C-alpha positions in Angstrom: -1.8 -284.1 -167.2 -3.3 -280.7 -166.4 -3.9 -282.0 -163.0 -2.2 -279.8 -160.3 -1.3 -277.6 -163.1 -2.2 -273.7 -162.6 -5.0 -272.8 -165.6 -7.0 -270.5 -167.0 -10.3 -271.8 -167.9 -13.5 -269.8 -169.3 -17.2 -270.2 -168.4 -20.4 -269.0 -166.6 -20.6 -268.4 -162.7 -23.8 -270.5 -161.4 -26.2 -267.9 -159.4 -24.2 -268.2 -156.0 -26.7 -267.5 -152.8 -25.3 -264.0 -152.8 -23.6 -261.6 -155.0 -20.1 -260.0 -153.6 -17.2 -261.4 -151.0 -17.7 -264.6 -152.8 -14.7 -267.4 -151.6 -15.8 -269.9 -153.7 -18.5 -270.7 -156.4 -19.5 -273.2 -159.2 -18.2 -272.3 -163.0 -20.4 -274.0 -165.4 -19.3 -274.9 -169.3 -22.0 -272.6 -170.8 -25.2 -270.4 -170.0 -28.1 -270.7 -169.6 -27.9 -272.6 -166.6 -29.0 -276.1 -167.8 -27.3 -278.4 -164.9 -29.5 -281.1 -163.7 -28.2 -284.2 -162.2 -27.2 -286.9 -164.6 -25.5 -284.0 -167.0 -21.9 -285.0 -167.8 -19.7 -284.0 -164.6 -17.1 -282.0 -166.7 -19.6 -279.5 -167.4 -19.0 -277.6 -163.6 -16.1 -276.8 -161.7 -15.7 -275.8 -158.0 -13.6 -272.5 -157.9 -12.2 -271.8 -154.7 -10.6 -268.3 -154.4 -6.6 -268.0 -153.1 -7.0 -266.6 -149.4 -8.0 -263.0 -149.1 -9.6 -262.6 -152.6 -13.1 -262.6 -153.5 -15.1 -262.8 -156.7 -18.5 -261.1 -157.6 -21.6 -262.5 -159.6 -21.8 -261.6 -163.1 -25.1 -262.4 -164.3 -24.7 -264.6 -167.5 -21.2 -263.4 -168.9 -18.6 -265.5 -169.6 -15.7 -265.1 -166.8 -11.7 -266.4 -167.3 -10.3 -267.4 -163.8 -7.0 -268.6 -163.0 -6.4 -271.5 -160.2 -4.6 -274.9 -159.7 -6.8 -277.6 -161.5 -7.6 -280.3 -159.0 -9.5 -283.6 -159.5 -11.9 -283.8 -156.8 -15.5 -285.6 -157.3 -18.3 -284.4 -155.7 -21.3 -286.7 -155.0 -24.9 -284.7 -154.9 -27.6 -285.3 -152.8 -28.9 -287.8 -155.7 -25.9 -289.8 -155.2 -24.5 -289.0 -158.9 -21.1 -287.4 -159.6 -22.0 -283.8 -160.4 -18.6 -282.4 -160.7 -15.3 -283.7 -160.6 -12.6 -281.1 -160.5 -11.8 -278.3 -158.5 -9.8 -274.6 -159.4 -7.7 -274.2 -156.2 -6.2 -271.0 -155.2 -8.0 -269.2 -158.0 -7.4 -265.2 -158.1 -7.8 -263.6 -161.4 -11.5 -263.7 -162.3 -11.8 -261.5 -165.3 -15.1 -261.0 -167.6 -14.4 -261.9 -170.9 -16.4 -261.6 -173.8 -17.4 -263.5 -176.4 -16.4 -267.4 -175.5 -13.8 -268.4 -177.6 -15.8 -270.9 -179.9 -18.6 -271.0 -177.2 -16.3 -273.9 -175.4 -14.7 -273.3 -172.3 -11.0 -273.1 -173.2 -7.9 -274.0 -170.9 -4.6 -272.9 -171.2 -1.9 -274.9 -169.2 1.2 -274.7 -167.1 1.1 -270.9 -166.1 3.4 -269.6 -164.0 2.3 -268.2 -160.7 0.6 -264.5 -161.0 0.5 -264.7 -165.1 
């Protein structure tokens, strides 16, 4: 019921290749970075920033990101599904602390620009 809706979600940015001007990145459910093939595919979300908006890497800090949730399975090089969701048209990337309940949180049905 959240697919196609604007949501806010919390997680930790997987370390990218560069630190600034990111147009997309991977948001993980939690740190430390324990991703390995075979892990549940709902622990990663590919975040794609809104055109003209970029993000910066925040080392091991929880972030809150707003965007449109899409179902978009991604198959890794090992043939397994590594992620199943994208967050598109993302705008507001904010550092938050601490995680609420140490889990990724989703808020649904946000009006654009909330």
